[in-house]
Structures are given as structure tokens and as C-alpha cells.
C-alpha positions in Angstrom: -136.1 -0.5 65.0 -139.7 -0.7 66.2 -141.8 -3.6 65.0 -144.1 -1.1 63.2 -141.3 -0.3 60.7 -141.1 -2.4 57.6 -139.0 -5.4 58.6 -136.2 -6.9 56.6 -137.3 -10.3 55.2 -134.6 -11.1 52.7 -135.8 -10.9 49.0 -139.3 -9.6 49.8 -141.3 -9.3 46.6 -144.0 -6.9 47.8 -144.1 -3.3 48.9 -145.0 -2.2 52.4 -145.8 1.4 53.3 -147.3 3.4 56.2 -148.1 7.1 55.9 -149.6 9.2 58.6 -149.5 12.7 60.1 -147.6 13.6 63.2 -148.9 16.6 65.3 -145.7 18.7 65.0 -145.9 22.4 64.2 -149.4 22.0 62.9 -149.0 18.6 61.3 -146.1 16.9 59.4 -146.5 13.8 57.2 -144.4 10.7 57.9 -143.7 7.8 55.6 -142.0 4.5 56.6 -141.8 2.1 53.7 -140.1 -0.9 52.1 -140.2 -0.4 48.3 -139.3 -3.3 46.1 -141.4 -2.8 42.9 -142.6 0.7 43.4 -141.4 3.1 40.7 -142.5 6.7 41.1 -143.4 8.7 38.0 -141.9 12.2 37.7 -143.7 14.4 40.2 -143.2 17.2 42.7 -144.2 18.0 46.3 -145.2 21.4 47.7 -143.2 20.5 50.8 -139.6 19.2 51.5 -138.9 15.5 51.2 -136.3 14.4 53.7 -135.5 10.7 53.8 -133.0 8.2 55.3 -132.3 5.0 53.4 -132.2 2.6 56.3 -131.6 -0.6 54.2 -130.8 -1.3 50.6 -130.2 1.5 48.1 -132.6 3.9 46.3 -132.2 5.4 42.8 -133.9 8.6 41.9 -133.8 11.5 39.4 -133.6 15.0 40.7 -132.1 18.3 39.5 -131.3 16.9 36.0 -129.4 13.9 37.1 -129.8 10.3 38.4 -128.7 9.7 42.0 -128.1 6.6 44.0 -128.7 6.8 47.8 -127.0 3.9 49.6 -128.0 2.6 53.0 -127.3 5.2 55.7 -127.5 8.2 53.4 -129.8 11.2 53.6 -132.0 12.2 50.7 -133.2 15.8 50.3 -135.6 17.2 47.8 -136.6 20.8 48.0 -140.2 21.9 47.3 -141.4 21.8 43.7 -138.4 20.0 42.5 -139.2 17.2 40.0 -138.1 13.8 41.1 -138.7 10.0 40.6 -137.8 7.0 42.7 -137.3 3.3 42.6 -135.1 0.6 44.1 -131.5 0.4 43.0 -131.4 -3.4 43.5 -133.8 -6.3 43.4 -133.9 -6.6 47.2 -135.6 -3.2 47.5 -134.9 -0.5 50.1 -136.3 0.7 53.3 -137.1 4.5 53.2 -137.9 6.6 56.3 -139.2 10.0 55.1 -140.4 13.3 56.7 -142.3 15.9 54.7 -141.9 19.3 56.5 -143.3 22.4 55.0 -141.2 25.5 54.2 -142.8 27.3 57.1 -142.1 24.4 59.5 -138.4 24.2 58.5 -138.0 28.0 58.7 -139.5 27.9 62.2 -137.0 25.3 63.3 -134.2 27.3 61.7 -135.2 30.5 63.6 -135.3 28.5 66.8 -131.8 27.3 66.1 -130.4 30.7 65.3 -132.5 32.9 67.5 -133.1 35.3 64.5 -135.3 35.7 61.4 -133.9 33.6 58.6 -134.9 32.6 55.0 -136.4 29.3 54.2 -133.7 26.6 54.3 -132.4 25.2 51.1 -130.6 21.9 50.5 -128.0 22.1 47.8 -127.3 18.3 47.7 -129.8 15.6 46.7 -127.9 12.9 48.6 -125.4 13.3 51.5 -123.4 11.1 53.7 -124.0 12.5 57.2 -124.0 9.8 59.9 -125.1 12.1 62.7 -128.1 13.5 60.7 -129.1 10.0 59.6 -128.9 8.8 63.2 -131.1 11.5 64.5 -133.6 11.2 61.7 -133.8 7.4 62.2 -134.2 7.8 66.0 -137.1 10.2 65.3 -138.7 7.6 63.1 -138.3 5.0 65.8 -140.0 7.3 68.4 -142.8 8.2 65.9 -143.5 4.5 65.2 -144.0 3.7 68.9 -147.6 4.5 69.9 -146.6 4.4 73.6 -144.2 7.3 73.2 -145.3 10.6 74.8 -146.1 13.7 72.7 -143.2 15.5 74.4 -140.8 12.8 73.3 -142.1 12.8 69.7 -141.8 16.5 69.4 -138.4 16.7 70.9 -137.1 13.9 68.6 -138.5 15.6 65.5 -137.2 19.0 66.5 -133.7 17.7 67.1 -133.6 15.8 63.9 -134.8 18.7 61.7 -132.4 21.1 63.5 -129.5 18.7 62.9 -130.5 18.4 59.2 -130.7 22.2 58.7 -127.4 23.1 60.5 -125.4 20.2 58.9 -126.8 20.1 55.3 -128.7 23.4 54.7 -127.1 26.0 52.4 -125.0 28.5 54.3 -124.0 28.5 57.9 -126.7 28.4 60.6 -125.0 28.6 63.9 -127.1 27.8 67.0 -127.6 30.5 69.5 -125.3 30.1 72.4 -127.1 28.3 75.2 -127.2 30.5 78.3 -127.8 29.2 81.8 -131.4 30.1 82.0 -131.8 28.7 85.5 -135.0 30.4 86.4 -136.7 29.2 83.2 -135.5 25.7 83.9 -136.7 25.8 87.5 -140.2 26.8 86.2 -140.3 24.0 83.7 -139.1 21.4 86.2 -141.8 22.5 88.7 -144.4 22.3 85.9 -143.3 18.9 84.8 -143.4 17.7 88.4 -146.9 19.1 88.9 -148.2 17.7 85.6 -146.0 14.7 85.1 -148.8 12.3 84.4 -150.4 14.5 81.8 -149.7 14.8 78.1 -147.5 17.9 77.7 -146.2 19.4 74.5 -142.9 21.1 73.8 -144.9 24.2 72.9 -146.5 24.2 76.3 -143.1 24.3 78.0 -141.7 26.9 75.6 -144.6 29.2 76.3 -144.1 28.7 80.0 -140.4 29.4 79.9 -140.4 32.2 77.3 -137.7 30.4 75.4 -137.9 28.8 71.9 -138.5 25.0 72.0 -135.0 24.4 70.6 -133.3 26.7 73.1 -135.3 25.3 76.0 -134.4 21.7 75.2 -130.7 22.6 75.0 -130.7 24.6 78.2 -132.8 22.1 80.1 -130.4 19.2 79.1 -127.4 21.4 80.1 -128.8 22.2 83.5 -130.6 18.9 84.4 -128.7 16.3 82.4 -131.8 15.0 80.8 -134.1 16.4 78.1 -137.6 17.4 79.3 -139.4 14.3 78.1 -136.9 12.0 79.9 -137.3 14.0 83.0 -141.1 13.6 82.8 -140.7 9.8 82.5 -138.4 9.8 85.5 -141.1 11.6 87.6 -143.8 9.2 86.4 -141.8 6.2 87.5 -141.3 7.8 91.0 -145.0 8.3 91.3 -145.6 4.7 90.2 -143.3 3.5 92.9 -145.3 5.4 95.5 -148.6 4.1 94.3 -147.4 0.5 94.1 -146.2 0.8 97.7 -149.6 2.1 98.6 -151.3 -1.0 97.3 -152.7 0.2 93.9 -153.1 -2.4 91.2 -150.5 -2.3 88.4 -153.2 -1.5 85.8 -154.3 1.5 88.0 -150.7 2.7 88.4 -149.9 2.5 84.7 -153.0 4.5 83.8 -152.6 7.1 86.6 -148.9 7.6 85.7 -149.8 8.5 82.1 -148.5 5.4 80.3 -150.5 4.4 77.2 -150.2 0.7 77.9 -149.0 -1.9 80.5 -146.0 -2.9 78.3 -144.7 0.7 78.0 -145.1 1.2 81.7 -143.3 -2.1 82.5 -140.4 -1.3 80.1 -139.8 2.2 81.5 -140.1 1.1 85.1 -137.5 -1.6 84.6 -135.2 0.8 82.8 -135.3 3.2 85.8 -135.7 0.9 88.8 -134.0 -2.3 87.6 -136.9 -4.6 88.2 -140.4 -5.0 86.8 -143.4 -3.4 88.5 -144.5 -6.9 89.6 -141.2 -7.7 91.1 -141.1 -4.3 92.9 -144.5 -5.0 94.4 -143.5 -8.4 95.6 -140.4 -7.1 97.2 
């Protein structure tokens, strides 16, 4: 996991927590925390509480019963449901939580199905769903990395919430069948190539293509073999190779290519080219 997530330090005696808002569908709160002593009083939220227990185990009261959420499980609390929360064991637990609103989850559900749907509802308080947990954890890893692009953060969040709704929401939400929207994909590819070094949102690409963000991501991956944000990074690295060959300094190249810092630039360059930018320049 990213270093910004609460790290495992054995029998840690203090709590650590980080809460911030991600700019997804108007704003979505994100919590990454290690709770050892924290014990939440009975309370409610106006929004959904969706969490992955990454380490340890949590115990909480919800819907008239006590529940234990072991490591790797997914916790789901619907809006206005009374709940508590504390560690199940002395070692504490690491909790990765998203707080989407009813409107935000309904928007994602409508993008998945391609039709108007009711607000999703989760009938279980705790579920063992490895794929959902993996996608939620991956989204948190991306959100915790300040060097990640807006497009990558939005794609990860959208995919995680779509997986959550389709796998654990009440009723069956079948995704719309992905067509081969080749013209839309060609337009998006051309736009990404022309604006690769700019900060682009998934909403920008959806408006350009005329497809929902969810459908666009699926179709683009089907046609190209990469999601839009990965395709954007690939183009940035190609531009960087050209500019390094033209004699630009590495700091100039990183900034011009749209990378937030030199470390992020170097890591992505090496992943795509096989050598660091410095090695590439020397060779």
C-alpha cells in the first residue's frame, strides 16, 4: 500500500486517521485509518458507509445485531442506519472507507445498467467478496498517491463502486452490453493524444464521446487494451522520450509531460521504457 496509508507497526497503541474529500461526482469523503482505541458511539450518516477492513478485525453494531468484520471483508452501512464501531482485538484494525451519497451511487448504478434505477441498497452489513475488496483497496491506493492523475482516481473510484453495486447491492444490476463504439473510442484517443499532458477528467471524456463514464471505460479498454488513464500515461512517456532526446532537462520534461513530481515521472518512465529518464538520456 501507499506510504500515506496507516502502516502496520505491530501492537500500536495509538490511533491514526486521515479524512479528506475526493473530487468525484461533486465530492466524496475518504477515510483511511488505523483504529486501536477508538470506539464510536451510536450514530448515523446521511450517506453510505462502505469500508474494507485491510488488517485486523472490526466489531460494530448495525441493524439490531453485533457484527465482526475480519480482514479482507467489506462493510456496508446504508444511510441513516444506526451503527457503532471498535476494534475486535487489541492490535486494532486498518479501515479504508468511502462515503458516497445516495445520488452518487444511483448515478453509478445508472451508468452500469444504462437505465433509470432506484437508489442501491445493501442487505448485508458484512460480506466476503474478494473482488470487491480488491477493487476498493486499489481505489484507496490510488487516492492516497498525490502523484496520481485525476483521470486515474476517477476511473478507480468508478470501477470500485460499480463492482460494489453489482456484486452486493440488492437485486440484480446487469451491466449494459458493451458495444464496439469505435467512432467514440477514436475521438477519445485523438483527444487524449492532443491533451495528454493536461489534467483530464472522466466526465470530460464522457461528454466528448456521448457515452456514460462507465460504458466509455469498458468500451475503451475493449478496443484499445488499456483504460483511458493508462493510455494517457503511455502518451506522456512517449512525449517525454522525444523531449529528452531534444536535450530538455529532466525537470522540464517531467513538468511539461504533466507529472506532479520527479519521482512519479521516473517511476512511470521506467515502467514503460525499462530504464530511468537519466539512463535514457545518457544512452
